[in-house]
Structures are given as structure tokens and as C-alpha cells.
mmJSON file of the N, C-alpha and C atoms, coordinates in Angstrom:
{"data_MODEL":{"atom_site":{
"group_PDB":["ATOM","ATOM","ATOM","ATOM","ATOM","ATOM","ATOM","ATOM","ATOM","ATOM","ATOM","ATOM","ATOM","ATOM","ATOM","ATOM","ATOM","ATOM","ATOM","ATOM","ATOM","ATOM","ATOM","ATOM","ATOM","ATOM","ATOM","ATOM","ATOM","ATOM","ATOM","ATOM","ATOM","ATOM","ATOM","ATOM","ATOM","ATOM","ATOM","ATOM","ATOM","ATOM","ATOM","ATOM","ATOM","ATOM","ATOM","ATOM","ATOM","ATOM","ATOM","ATOM","ATOM","ATOM","ATOM","ATOM","ATOM","ATOM","ATOM","ATOM","ATOM","ATOM","ATOM","ATOM","ATOM","ATOM","ATOM","ATOM","ATOM","ATOM","ATOM","ATOM","ATOM","ATOM","ATOM","ATOM","ATOM","ATOM","ATOM","ATOM","ATOM","ATOM","ATOM","ATOM","ATOM","ATOM","ATOM","ATOM","ATOM","ATOM","ATOM","ATOM","ATOM","ATOM","ATOM","ATOM","ATOM","ATOM","ATOM","ATOM","ATOM","ATOM","ATOM","ATOM","ATOM","ATOM","ATOM","ATOM","ATOM","ATOM","ATOM","ATOM","ATOM","ATOM","ATOM","ATOM","ATOM","ATOM","ATOM","ATOM","ATOM","ATOM","ATOM","ATOM","ATOM","ATOM","ATOM","ATOM","ATOM","ATOM","ATOM","ATOM","ATOM","ATOM","ATOM","ATOM","ATOM","ATOM","ATOM","ATOM","ATOM","ATOM","ATOM","ATOM","ATOM","ATOM","ATOM","ATOM","ATOM","ATOM","ATOM","ATOM","ATOM","ATOM","ATOM","ATOM","ATOM","ATOM","ATOM","ATOM","ATOM","ATOM","ATOM","ATOM","ATOM","ATOM","ATOM","ATOM","ATOM","ATOM","ATOM","ATOM","ATOM","ATOM","ATOM","ATOM","ATOM","ATOM","ATOM","ATOM","ATOM","ATOM","ATOM","ATOM","ATOM","ATOM","ATOM","ATOM","ATOM","ATOM","ATOM","ATOM","ATOM","ATOM","ATOM","ATOM","ATOM","ATOM","ATOM","ATOM","ATOM","ATOM","ATOM","ATOM","ATOM","ATOM","ATOM","ATOM","ATOM","ATOM","ATOM","ATOM","ATOM","ATOM","ATOM","ATOM","ATOM","ATOM","ATOM","ATOM","ATOM","ATOM","ATOM","ATOM","ATOM","ATOM","ATOM","ATOM","ATOM","ATOM","ATOM"],
"id":[1,2,3,4,5,6,7,8,9,10,11,12,13,14,15,16,17,18,19,20,21,22,23,24,25,26,27,28,29,30,31,32,33,34,35,36,37,38,39,40,41,42,43,44,45,46,47,48,49,50,51,52,53,54,55,56,57,58,59,60,61,62,63,64,65,66,67,68,69,70,71,72,73,74,75,76,77,78,79,80,81,82,83,84,85,86,87,88,89,90,91,92,93,94,95,96,97,98,99,100,101,102,103,104,105,106,107,108,109,110,111,112,113,114,115,116,117,118,119,120,121,122,123,124,125,126,127,128,129,130,131,132,133,134,135,136,137,138,139,140,141,142,143,144,145,146,147,148,149,150,151,152,153,154,155,156,157,158,159,160,161,162,163,164,165,166,167,168,169,170,171,172,173,174,175,176,177,178,179,180,181,182,183,184,185,186,187,188,189,190,191,192,193,194,195,196,197,198,199,200,201,202,203,204,205,206,207,208,209,210,211,212,213,214,215,216,217,218,219,220,221,222,223,224,225,226,227,228,229,230,231],
"type_symbol":["N","C","C","N","C","C","N","C","C","N","C","C","N","C","C","N","C","C","N","C","C","N","C","C","N","C","C","N","C","C","N","C","C","N","C","C","N","C","C","N","C","C","N","C","C","N","C","C","N","C","C","N","C","C","N","C","C","N","C","C","N","C","C","N","C","C","N","C","C","N","C","C","N","C","C","N","C","C","N","C","C","N","C","C","N","C","C","N","C","C","N","C","C","N","C","C","N","C","C","N","C","C","N","C","C","N","C","C","N","C","C","N","C","C","N","C","C","N","C","C","N","C","C","N","C","C","N","C","C","N","C","C","N","C","C","N","C","C","N","C","C","N","C","C","N","C","C","N","C","C","N","C","C","N","C","C","N","C","C","N","C","C","N","C","C","N","C","C","N","C","C","N","C","C","N","C","C","N","C","C","N","C","C","N","C","C","N","C","C","N","C","C","N","C","C","N","C","C","N","C","C","N","C","C","N","C","C","N","C","C","N","C","C","N","C","C","N","C","C","N","C","C","N","C","C","N","C","C","N","C","C"],
"label_atom_id":["N","CA","C","N","CA","C","N","CA","C","N","CA","C","N","CA","C","N","CA","C","N","CA","C","N","CA","C","N","CA","C","N","CA","C","N","CA","C","N","CA","C","N","CA","C","N","CA","C","N","CA","C","N","CA","C","N","CA","C","N","CA","C","N","CA","C","N","CA","C","N","CA","C","N","CA","C","N","CA","C","N","CA","C","N","CA","C","N","CA","C","N","CA","C","N","CA","C","N","CA","C","N","CA","C","N","CA","C","N","CA","C","N","CA","C","N","CA","C","N","CA","C","N","CA","C","N","CA","C","N","CA","C","N","CA","C","N","CA","C","N","CA","C","N","CA","C","N","CA","C","N","CA","C","N","CA","C","N","CA","C","N","CA","C","N","CA","C","N","CA","C","N","CA","C","N","CA","C","N","CA","C","N","CA","C","N","CA","C","N","CA","C","N","CA","C","N","CA","C","N","CA","C","N","CA","C","N","CA","C","N","CA","C","N","CA","C","N","CA","C","N","CA","C","N","CA","C","N","CA","C","N","CA","C","N","CA","C","N","CA","C","N","CA","C","N","CA","C","N","CA","C","N","CA","C","N","CA","C","N","CA","C","N","CA","C","N","CA","C"],
"label_alt_id":[null,null,null,null,null,null,null,null,null,null,null,null,null,null,null,null,null,null,null,null,null,null,null,null,null,null,null,null,null,null,null,null,null,null,null,null,null,null,null,null,null,null,null,null,null,null,null,null,null,null,null,null,null,null,null,null,null,null,null,null,null,null,null,null,null,null,null,null,null,null,null,null,null,null,null,null,null,null,null,null,null,null,null,null,null,null,null,null,null,null,null,null,null,null,null,null,null,null,null,null,null,null,null,null,null,null,null,null,null,null,null,null,null,null,null,null,null,null,null,null,null,null,null,null,null,null,null,null,null,null,null,null,null,null,null,null,null,null,null,null,null,null,null,null,null,null,null,null,null,null,null,null,null,null,null,null,null,null,null,null,null,null,null,null,null,null,null,null,null,null,null,null,null,null,null,null,null,null,null,null,null,null,null,null,null,null,null,null,null,null,null,null,null,null,null,null,null,null,null,null,null,null,null,null,null,null,null,null,null,null,null,null,null,null,null,null,null,null,null,null,null,null,null,null,null,null,null,null,null,null,null],
"label_comp_id":["MET","MET","MET","ASN","ASN","ASN","LEU","LEU","LEU","ARG","ARG","ARG","TYR","TYR","TYR","ILE","ILE","ILE","LEU","LEU","LEU","LYS","LYS","LYS","GLU","GLU","GLU","LEU","LEU","LEU","TYR","TYR","TYR","TYR","TYR","TYR","GLN","GLN","GLN","LYS","LYS","LYS","ARG","ARG","ARG","ARG","ARG","ARG","THR","THR","THR","VAL","VAL","VAL","MET","MET","MET","SER","SER","SER","ILE","ILE","ILE","LEU","LEU","LEU","GLY","GLY","GLY","LEU","LEU","LEU","SER","SER","SER","ILE","ILE","ILE","GLY","GLY","GLY","ILE","ILE","ILE","ALA","ALA","ALA","LEU","LEU","LEU","LEU","LEU","LEU","ILE","ILE","ILE","VAL","VAL","VAL","LEU","LEU","LEU","ASN","ASN","ASN","ALA","ALA","ALA","LEU","LEU","LEU","SER","SER","SER","LEU","LEU","LEU","ALA","ALA","ALA","TYR","TYR","TYR","ARG","ARG","ARG","GLN","GLN","GLN","ALA","ALA","ALA","ALA","ALA","ALA","HIS","HIS","HIS","VAL","VAL","VAL","PRO","PRO","PRO","LEU","LEU","LEU","LYS","LYS","LYS","GLU","GLU","GLU","ILE","ILE","ILE","GLY","GLY","GLY","ALA","ALA","ALA","ASP","ASP","ASP","ILE","ILE","ILE","THR","THR","THR","VAL","VAL","VAL","GLN","GLN","GLN","ARG","ARG","ARG","SER","SER","SER","GLY","GLY","GLY","ASP","ASP","ASP","VAL","VAL","VAL","PRO","PRO","PRO","ARG","ARG","ARG","THR","THR","THR","TRP","TRP","TRP","GLN","GLN","GLN","GLU","GLU","GLU","ARG","ARG","ARG","SER","SER","SER","PHE","PHE","PHE","ARG","ARG","ARG","VAL","VAL","VAL","GLN","GLN","GLN","PRO","PRO","PRO"],
"label_asym_id":["A","A","A","A","A","A","A","A","A","A","A","A","A","A","A","A","A","A","A","A","A","A","A","A","A","A","A","A","A","A","A","A","A","A","A","A","A","A","A","A","A","A","A","A","A","A","A","A","A","A","A","A","A","A","A","A","A","A","A","A","A","A","A","A","A","A","A","A","A","A","A","A","A","A","A","A","A","A","A","A","A","A","A","A","A","A","A","A","A","A","A","A","A","A","A","A","A","A","A","A","A","A","A","A","A","A","A","A","A","A","A","A","A","A","A","A","A","A","A","A","A","A","A","A","A","A","A","A","A","A","A","A","A","A","A","A","A","A","A","A","A","A","A","A","A","A","A","A","A","A","A","A","A","A","A","A","A","A","A","A","A","A","A","A","A","A","A","A","A","A","A","A","A","A","A","A","A","A","A","A","A","A","A","A","A","A","A","A","A","A","A","A","A","A","A","A","A","A","A","A","A","A","A","A","A","A","A","A","A","A","A","A","A","A","A","A","A","A","A","A","A","A","A","A","A","A","A","A","A","A","A"],
"label_entity_id":["1","1","1","1","1","1","1","1","1","1","1","1","1","1","1","1","1","1","1","1","1","1","1","1","1","1","1","1","1","1","1","1","1","1","1","1","1","1","1","1","1","1","1","1","1","1","1","1","1","1","1","1","1","1","1","1","1","1","1","1","1","1","1","1","1","1","1","1","1","1","1","1","1","1","1","1","1","1","1","1","1","1","1","1","1","1","1","1","1","1","1","1","1","1","1","1","1","1","1","1","1","1","1","1","1","1","1","1","1","1","1","1","1","1","1","1","1","1","1","1","1","1","1","1","1","1","1","1","1","1","1","1","1","1","1","1","1","1","1","1","1","1","1","1","1","1","1","1","1","1","1","1","1","1","1","1","1","1","1","1","1","1","1","1","1","1","1","1","1","1","1","1","1","1","1","1","1","1","1","1","1","1","1","1","1","1","1","1","1","1","1","1","1","1","1","1","1","1","1","1","1","1","1","1","1","1","1","1","1","1","1","1","1","1","1","1","1","1","1","1","1","1","1","1","1","1","1","1","1","1","1"],
"label_seq_id":[1,1,1,2,2,2,3,3,3,4,4,4,5,5,5,6,6,6,7,7,7,8,8,8,9,9,9,10,10,10,11,11,11,12,12,12,13,13,13,14,14,14,15,15,15,16,16,16,17,17,17,18,18,18,19,19,19,20,20,20,21,21,21,22,22,22,23,23,23,24,24,24,25,25,25,26,26,26,27,27,27,28,28,28,29,29,29,30,30,30,31,31,31,32,32,32,33,33,33,34,34,34,35,35,35,36,36,36,37,37,37,38,38,38,39,39,39,40,40,40,41,41,41,42,42,42,43,43,43,44,44,44,45,45,45,46,46,46,47,47,47,48,48,48,49,49,49,50,50,50,51,51,51,52,52,52,53,53,53,54,54,54,55,55,55,56,56,56,57,57,57,58,58,58,59,59,59,60,60,60,61,61,61,62,62,62,63,63,63,64,64,64,65,65,65,66,66,66,67,67,67,68,68,68,69,69,69,70,70,70,71,71,71,72,72,72,73,73,73,74,74,74,75,75,75,76,76,76,77,77,77],
"pdbx_PDB_ins_code":[null,null,null,null,null,null,null,null,null,null,null,null,null,null,null,null,null,null,null,null,null,null,null,null,null,null,null,null,null,null,null,null,null,null,null,null,null,null,null,null,null,null,null,null,null,null,null,null,null,null,null,null,null,null,null,null,null,null,null,null,null,null,null,null,null,null,null,null,null,null,null,null,null,null,null,null,null,null,null,null,null,null,null,null,null,null,null,null,null,null,null,null,null,null,null,null,null,null,null,null,null,null,null,null,null,null,null,null,null,null,null,null,null,null,null,null,null,null,null,null,null,null,null,null,null,null,null,null,null,null,null,null,null,null,null,null,null,null,null,null,null,null,null,null,null,null,null,null,null,null,null,null,null,null,null,null,null,null,null,null,null,null,null,null,null,null,null,null,null,null,null,null,null,null,null,null,null,null,null,null,null,null,null,null,null,null,null,null,null,null,null,null,null,null,null,null,null,null,null,null,null,null,null,null,null,null,null,null,null,null,null,null,null,null,null,null,null,null,null,null,null,null,null,null,null,null,null,null,null,null,null],
"Cartn_x":[50.329,49.273,47.928,47.029,45.715,44.763,44.302,43.44,42.088,41.585,40.292,40.369,41.472,41.669,41.724,42.418,42.53,41.168,40.416,39.087,38.149,38.247,37.412,37.743,39.025,39.431,38.984,39.08,38.602,37.091,36.365,34.902,34.513,35.17,34.791,35.386,36.409,37.005,36.637,35.333,34.85,35.334,35.269,35.678,37.165,37.974,39.413,39.694,38.972,39.161,38.788,37.638,37.19,38.164,38.623,39.559,40.897,41.34,42.594,42.451,41.336,41.098,40.974,40.274,40.107,41.457,42.262,43.576,44.486,44.503,45.318,44.82,43.512,42.935,43.315,43.215,43.575,45.062,45.886,47.33,47.696,47.116,47.392,46.879,45.688,45.136,46.032,46.563,47.454,48.738,49.283,50.483,50.217,49.079,48.73,48.542,47.859,47.624,48.939,49.819,51.1,51.965,51.929,52.684,52.139,50.827,50.218,50.536,50.502,50.812,52.274,53.175,54.583,54.85,54.192,54.347,53.79,52.622,52.034,52.911,53.483,54.368,55.613,56.169,57.361,57.067,55.907,55.538,55.265,54.633,54.351,55.637,56.644,57.912,58.661,58.426,59.123,58.452,57.202,56.474,57.133,57.453,58.084,59.438,60.168,61.475,61.329,60.289,60.073,59.687,58.976,58.545,59.733,60.773,61.933,63.001,62.773,63.696,64.884,64.79,65.9,65.784,66.875,66.906,67.591,68.533,69.293,69.232,69.005,69.002,70.156,70.95,72.104,71.841,72.081,71.895,73.069,73.593,74.698,74.183,75.027,74.629,74.673,73.915,73.897,72.645,72.628,71.471,71.399,70.191,69.972,70.094,70.936,71.077,69.791,69.47,68.232,68.468,69.649,69.939,71.219,71.508,72.725,73.959,73.869,75.026,75.416,74.483,74.782,75.451,75.462,76.02,77.528,78.028,79.456,80.215,79.524,80.176,79.607,80.37,79.945,79.901,78.928,78.823,79.676,80.612,81.497,80.792,80.823,80.179,80.964],
"Cartn_y":[-74.029,-74.728,-74.157,-75.043,-74.622,-74.603,-73.429,-73.272,-73.941,-73.882,-74.503,-76.024,-76.626,-78.069,-78.44,-77.642,-77.909,-77.817,-76.78,-76.622,-77.746,-78.175,-79.27,-80.575,-80.841,-82.052,-82.014,-80.852,-80.723,-80.953,-80.505,-80.664,-82.124,-82.795,-84.167,-85.193,-84.835,-85.719,-85.204,-85.142,-84.522,-85.253,-86.57,-87.328,-87.115,-87.162,-86.953,-85.533,-84.563,-83.179,-82.979,-83.536,-83.386,-84.08,-85.268,-85.993,-85.254,-84.647,-83.875,-82.659,-81.959,-80.778,-81.187,-82.277,-82.763,-83.177,-83.885,-84.298,-83.129,-82.157,-80.961,-80.178,-80.087,-79.363,-80.033,-81.358,-82.078,-81.915,-81.998,-81.835,-80.459,-79.432,-78.064,-77.852,-78.386,-78.26,-78.959,-80.134,-80.837,-80.054,-79.441,-78.626,-77.444,-76.799,-75.656,-76.103,-77.233,-77.737,-78.127,-78.832,-79.224,-78.014,-77.001,-75.785,-75.094,-75.031,-74.408,-75.204,-76.544,-77.371,-77.223,-77.167,-77.017,-75.651,-74.624,-73.298,-73.272,-73.89,-73.943,-74.745,-75.846,-76.65,-75.856,-75.138,-74.34,-73.26,-72.605,-71.576,-72.178,-73.356,-74.007,-74.458,-74.809,-75.224,-74.044,-72.837,-71.653,-71.057,-71.378,-70.778,-71.092,-72.361,-72.609,-71.916,-71.801,-71.146,-69.646,-69.047,-67.613,-67.316,-68.243,-68.025,-67.972,-68.746,-68.726,-67.752,-67.133,-66.125,-66.69,-67.922,-68.52,-68.173,-67.691,-67.393,-68.511,-69.196,-70.258,-71.503,-72.634,-73.908,-74.746,-75.314,-76.122,-77.552,-78.503,-79.91,-80.684,-81.612,-82.444,-83.453,-83.848,-84.86,-86.236,-87.171,-88.529,-88.802,-89.967,-90.372,-89.592,-89.396,-88.72,-89.76,-89.525,-90.501,-90.61,-91.825,-92.047,-91.961,-92.294,-92.232,-91.45,-91.156,-90.413,-91.251,-92.572,-93.422,-93.458,-93.224,-93.267,-91.991,-90.98,-89.712,-89.832,-89.178,-89.248,-88.171,-87.318,-86.297,-86.351,-85.926,-85.909,-84.472,-84.178,-82.86,-82.88,-81.945,-81.873,-81.135,-81.677,-80.985,-79.786],
"Cartn_z":[16.55,17.228,16.803,16.504,16.062,17.256,17.637,18.801,18.588,17.381,17.081,17.276,16.861,17.031,18.519,19.301,20.738,21.408,21.115,21.713,21.286,20.025,19.536,20.262,20.471,21.189,22.652,23.282,24.655,24.74,23.735,23.735,23.511,22.608,22.288,23.266,23.952,24.964,26.356,26.619,27.855,29.095,29.086,30.272,30.565,29.537,29.724,30.206,29.678,30.08,31.543,31.941,33.33,34.279,33.919,34.778,34.885,33.814,33.858,34.756,34.611,35.449,36.907,37.172,38.537,39.141,38.386,38.871,39.171,38.29,38.527,39.731,39.886,41.029,42.342,42.398,43.616,43.916,42.897,43.099,43.619,43.051,43.497,44.912,45.217,46.57,47.592,47.245,48.164,48.415,47.384,47.575,48.498,48.338,49.187,50.629,50.837,52.192,52.853,52.141,52.715,53.054,52.223,52.505,53.752,53.888,55.062,56.329,56.242,57.406,57.831,56.873,57.23,57.856,57.381,57.97,59.392,59.6,60.938,61.889,61.422,62.263,62.652,61.704,61.978,63.018,62.892,63.853,65.224,65.264,66.544,67.226,66.469,67.051,67.659,67.178,67.686,68.92,69.179,70.304,71.643,71.958,73.264,73.412,72.312,72.386,72.604,72.056,72.26,73.702,74.34,75.72,76.673,76.411,77.297,76.814,75.673,75.167,74.409,73.935,73.199,71.715,71.156,69.732,68.947,69.592,68.935,69.809,69.177,69.887,69.368,70.278,69.909,70.369,69.486,69.817,69.256,70.073,69.605,68.61,67.687,66.724,67.374,66.815,67.342,68.151,68.779,69.563,70.869,71.33,72.597,73.706,74.731,75.812,76.63,77.069,77.819,79.323,79.795,81.224,81.43,82.705,83.015,82.724,82.818,82.589,81.12,80.229,78.799,78.291,79.096,78.632,78.456,77.44,77.165,77.939,78.651,79.444,80.854,81.8,83.206,83.7,84.527,85.132,86.392,86.478,87.636,88.77,89.995,91.139,91.586],
"occupancy":[1.0,1.0,1.0,1.0,1.0,1.0,1.0,1.0,1.0,1.0,1.0,1.0,1.0,1.0,1.0,1.0,1.0,1.0,1.0,1.0,1.0,1.0,1.0,1.0,1.0,1.0,1.0,1.0,1.0,1.0,1.0,1.0,1.0,1.0,1.0,1.0,1.0,1.0,1.0,1.0,1.0,1.0,1.0,1.0,1.0,1.0,1.0,1.0,1.0,1.0,1.0,1.0,1.0,1.0,1.0,1.0,1.0,1.0,1.0,1.0,1.0,1.0,1.0,1.0,1.0,1.0,1.0,1.0,1.0,1.0,1.0,1.0,1.0,1.0,1.0,1.0,1.0,1.0,1.0,1.0,1.0,1.0,1.0,1.0,1.0,1.0,1.0,1.0,1.0,1.0,1.0,1.0,1.0,1.0,1.0,1.0,1.0,1.0,1.0,1.0,1.0,1.0,1.0,1.0,1.0,1.0,1.0,1.0,1.0,1.0,1.0,1.0,1.0,1.0,1.0,1.0,1.0,1.0,1.0,1.0,1.0,1.0,1.0,1.0,1.0,1.0,1.0,1.0,1.0,1.0,1.0,1.0,1.0,1.0,1.0,1.0,1.0,1.0,1.0,1.0,1.0,1.0,1.0,1.0,1.0,1.0,1.0,1.0,1.0,1.0,1.0,1.0,1.0,1.0,1.0,1.0,1.0,1.0,1.0,1.0,1.0,1.0,1.0,1.0,1.0,1.0,1.0,1.0,1.0,1.0,1.0,1.0,1.0,1.0,1.0,1.0,1.0,1.0,1.0,1.0,1.0,1.0,1.0,1.0,1.0,1.0,1.0,1.0,1.0,1.0,1.0,1.0,1.0,1.0,1.0,1.0,1.0,1.0,1.0,1.0,1.0,1.0,1.0,1.0,1.0,1.0,1.0,1.0,1.0,1.0,1.0,1.0,1.0,1.0,1.0,1.0,1.0,1.0,1.0,1.0,1.0,1.0,1.0,1.0,1.0,1.0,1.0,1.0,1.0,1.0,1.0],
"B_iso_or_equiv":[0.0,0.0,0.0,0.0,0.0,0.0,0.0,0.0,0.0,0.0,0.0,0.0,0.0,0.0,0.0,0.0,0.0,0.0,0.0,0.0,0.0,0.0,0.0,0.0,0.0,0.0,0.0,0.0,0.0,0.0,0.0,0.0,0.0,0.0,0.0,0.0,0.0,0.0,0.0,0.0,0.0,0.0,0.0,0.0,0.0,0.0,0.0,0.0,0.0,0.0,0.0,0.0,0.0,0.0,0.0,0.0,0.0,0.0,0.0,0.0,0.0,0.0,0.0,0.0,0.0,0.0,0.0,0.0,0.0,0.0,0.0,0.0,0.0,0.0,0.0,0.0,0.0,0.0,0.0,0.0,0.0,0.0,0.0,0.0,0.0,0.0,0.0,0.0,0.0,0.0,0.0,0.0,0.0,0.0,0.0,0.0,0.0,0.0,0.0,0.0,0.0,0.0,0.0,0.0,0.0,0.0,0.0,0.0,0.0,0.0,0.0,0.0,0.0,0.0,0.0,0.0,0.0,0.0,0.0,0.0,0.0,0.0,0.0,0.0,0.0,0.0,0.0,0.0,0.0,0.0,0.0,0.0,0.0,0.0,0.0,0.0,0.0,0.0,0.0,0.0,0.0,0.0,0.0,0.0,0.0,0.0,0.0,0.0,0.0,0.0,0.0,0.0,0.0,0.0,0.0,0.0,0.0,0.0,0.0,0.0,0.0,0.0,0.0,0.0,0.0,0.0,0.0,0.0,0.0,0.0,0.0,0.0,0.0,0.0,0.0,0.0,0.0,0.0,0.0,0.0,0.0,0.0,0.0,0.0,0.0,0.0,0.0,0.0,0.0,0.0,0.0,0.0,0.0,0.0,0.0,0.0,0.0,0.0,0.0,0.0,0.0,0.0,0.0,0.0,0.0,0.0,0.0,0.0,0.0,0.0,0.0,0.0,0.0,0.0,0.0,0.0,0.0,0.0,0.0,0.0,0.0,0.0,0.0,0.0,0.0,0.0,0.0,0.0,0.0,0.0,0.0],
"pdbx_formal_charge":[null,null,null,null,null,null,null,null,null,null,null,null,null,null,null,null,null,null,null,null,null,null,null,null,null,null,null,null,null,null,null,null,null,null,null,null,null,null,null,null,null,null,null,null,null,null,null,null,null,null,null,null,null,null,null,null,null,null,null,null,null,null,null,null,null,null,null,null,null,null,null,null,null,null,null,null,null,null,null,null,null,null,null,null,null,null,null,null,null,null,null,null,null,null,null,null,null,null,null,null,null,null,null,null,null,null,null,null,null,null,null,null,null,null,null,null,null,null,null,null,null,null,null,null,null,null,null,null,null,null,null,null,null,null,null,null,null,null,null,null,null,null,null,null,null,null,null,null,null,null,null,null,null,null,null,null,null,null,null,null,null,null,null,null,null,null,null,null,null,null,null,null,null,null,null,null,null,null,null,null,null,null,null,null,null,null,null,null,null,null,null,null,null,null,null,null,null,null,null,null,null,null,null,null,null,null,null,null,null,null,null,null,null,null,null,null,null,null,null,null,null,null,null,null,null,null,null,null,null,null,null],
"auth_seq_id":[1,1,1,2,2,2,3,3,3,4,4,4,5,5,5,6,6,6,7,7,7,8,8,8,9,9,9,10,10,10,11,11,11,12,12,12,13,13,13,14,14,14,15,15,15,16,16,16,17,17,17,18,18,18,19,19,19,20,20,20,21,21,21,22,22,22,23,23,23,24,24,24,25,25,25,26,26,26,27,27,27,28,28,28,29,29,29,30,30,30,31,31,31,32,32,32,33,33,33,34,34,34,35,35,35,36,36,36,37,37,37,38,38,38,39,39,39,40,40,40,41,41,41,42,42,42,43,43,43,44,44,44,45,45,45,46,46,46,47,47,47,48,48,48,49,49,49,50,50,50,51,51,51,52,52,52,53,53,53,54,54,54,55,55,55,56,56,56,57,57,57,58,58,58,59,59,59,60,60,60,61,61,61,62,62,62,63,63,63,64,64,64,65,65,65,66,66,66,67,67,67,68,68,68,69,69,69,70,70,70,71,71,71,72,72,72,73,73,73,74,74,74,75,75,75,76,76,76,77,77,77],
"auth_comp_id":["MET","MET","MET","ASN","ASN","ASN","LEU","LEU","LEU","ARG","ARG","ARG","TYR","TYR","TYR","ILE","ILE","ILE","LEU","LEU","LEU","LYS","LYS","LYS","GLU","GLU","GLU","LEU","LEU","LEU","TYR","TYR","TYR","TYR","TYR","TYR","GLN","GLN","GLN","LYS","LYS","LYS","ARG","ARG","ARG","ARG","ARG","ARG","THR","THR","THR","VAL","VAL","VAL","MET","MET","MET","SER","SER","SER","ILE","ILE","ILE","LEU","LEU","LEU","GLY","GLY","GLY","LEU","LEU","LEU","SER","SER","SER","ILE","ILE","ILE","GLY","GLY","GLY","ILE","ILE","ILE","ALA","ALA","ALA","LEU","LEU","LEU","LEU","LEU","LEU","ILE","ILE","ILE","VAL","VAL","VAL","LEU","LEU","LEU","ASN","ASN","ASN","ALA","ALA","ALA","LEU","LEU","LEU","SER","SER","SER","LEU","LEU","LEU","ALA","ALA","ALA","TYR","TYR","TYR","ARG","ARG","ARG","GLN","GLN","GLN","ALA","ALA","ALA","ALA","ALA","ALA","HIS","HIS","HIS","VAL","VAL","VAL","PRO","PRO","PRO","LEU","LEU","LEU","LYS","LYS","LYS","GLU","GLU","GLU","ILE","ILE","ILE","GLY","GLY","GLY","ALA","ALA","ALA","ASP","ASP","ASP","ILE","ILE","ILE","THR","THR","THR","VAL","VAL","VAL","GLN","GLN","GLN","ARG","ARG","ARG","SER","SER","SER","GLY","GLY","GLY","ASP","ASP","ASP","VAL","VAL","VAL","PRO","PRO","PRO","ARG","ARG","ARG","THR","THR","THR","TRP","TRP","TRP","GLN","GLN","GLN","GLU","GLU","GLU","ARG","ARG","ARG","SER","SER","SER","PHE","PHE","PHE","ARG","ARG","ARG","VAL","VAL","VAL","GLN","GLN","GLN","PRO","PRO","PRO"],
"auth_asym_id":["A","A","A","A","A","A","A","A","A","A","A","A","A","A","A","A","A","A","A","A","A","A","A","A","A","A","A","A","A","A","A","A","A","A","A","A","A","A","A","A","A","A","A","A","A","A","A","A","A","A","A","A","A","A","A","A","A","A","A","A","A","A","A","A","A","A","A","A","A","A","A","A","A","A","A","A","A","A","A","A","A","A","A","A","A","A","A","A","A","A","A","A","A","A","A","A","A","A","A","A","A","A","A","A","A","A","A","A","A","A","A","A","A","A","A","A","A","A","A","A","A","A","A","A","A","A","A","A","A","A","A","A","A","A","A","A","A","A","A","A","A","A","A","A","A","A","A","A","A","A","A","A","A","A","A","A","A","A","A","A","A","A","A","A","A","A","A","A","A","A","A","A","A","A","A","A","A","A","A","A","A","A","A","A","A","A","A","A","A","A","A","A","A","A","A","A","A","A","A","A","A","A","A","A","A","A","A","A","A","A","A","A","A","A","A","A","A","A","A","A","A","A","A","A","A","A","A","A","A","A","A"],
"auth_atom_id":["N","CA","C","N","CA","C","N","CA","C","N","CA","C","N","CA","C","N","CA","C","N","CA","C","N","CA","C","N","CA","C","N","CA","C","N","CA","C","N","CA","C","N","CA","C","N","CA","C","N","CA","C","N","CA","C","N","CA","C","N","CA","C","N","CA","C","N","CA","C","N","CA","C","N","CA","C","N","CA","C","N","CA","C","N","CA","C","N","CA","C","N","CA","C","N","CA","C","N","CA","C","N","CA","C","N","CA","C","N","CA","C","N","CA","C","N","CA","C","N","CA","C","N","CA","C","N","CA","C","N","CA","C","N","CA","C","N","CA","C","N","CA","C","N","CA","C","N","CA","C","N","CA","C","N","CA","C","N","CA","C","N","CA","C","N","CA","C","N","CA","C","N","CA","C","N","CA","C","N","CA","C","N","CA","C","N","CA","C","N","CA","C","N","CA","C","N","CA","C","N","CA","C","N","CA","C","N","CA","C","N","CA","C","N","CA","C","N","CA","C","N","CA","C","N","CA","C","N","CA","C","N","CA","C","N","CA","C","N","CA","C","N","CA","C","N","CA","C","N","CA","C","N","CA","C","N","CA","C","N","CA","C","N","CA","C","N","CA","C"],
"pdbx_PDB_model_num":[1,1,1,1,1,1,1,1,1,1,1,1,1,1,1,1,1,1,1,1,1,1,1,1,1,1,1,1,1,1,1,1,1,1,1,1,1,1,1,1,1,1,1,1,1,1,1,1,1,1,1,1,1,1,1,1,1,1,1,1,1,1,1,1,1,1,1,1,1,1,1,1,1,1,1,1,1,1,1,1,1,1,1,1,1,1,1,1,1,1,1,1,1,1,1,1,1,1,1,1,1,1,1,1,1,1,1,1,1,1,1,1,1,1,1,1,1,1,1,1,1,1,1,1,1,1,1,1,1,1,1,1,1,1,1,1,1,1,1,1,1,1,1,1,1,1,1,1,1,1,1,1,1,1,1,1,1,1,1,1,1,1,1,1,1,1,1,1,1,1,1,1,1,1,1,1,1,1,1,1,1,1,1,1,1,1,1,1,1,1,1,1,1,1,1,1,1,1,1,1,1,1,1,1,1,1,1,1,1,1,1,1,1,1,1,1,1,1,1,1,1,1,1,1,1,1,1,1,1,1,1]
}}}
């Protein structure tokens, strides 16, 4: 690879160079922001569980029942 040729092309193709740098910058910034948001969401989801002292949360698979009649199990008195 000829470094002089690459630098010459970058100099003469200024618009393409600027647009490439701008596109890469926006893409990298979006990845950083999404990573930060997912980390913040994960930490926010753990706060209520830490307050009650729960380390593990168990949930049955399937739809969540809306009323007591929809439940597939009954609580025995």
C-alpha cells in the first residue's frame, strides 16, 4: 500500500473524507450511548430488588394472568 497515494486521495476527495469521518463518528457515538443506556437500565432494574433483599427473581413462563380466575393455580386457605 502506498501511503502517499492514500493521503493524496484523502486530500483531493475532501467531501467524501469528511462524510466518512462524520458517519463513523456518529456510529461510534451511538454505540457508546446505547451501551450507557443499557447499563443504566440494568442498574435501575436491580434497585427495587436490592431494597427488599432479593438476589434471585423467579417468573413463570407464559402470559401473566390479569385476574384471579385466570390463574392456573389456586391458593389453598
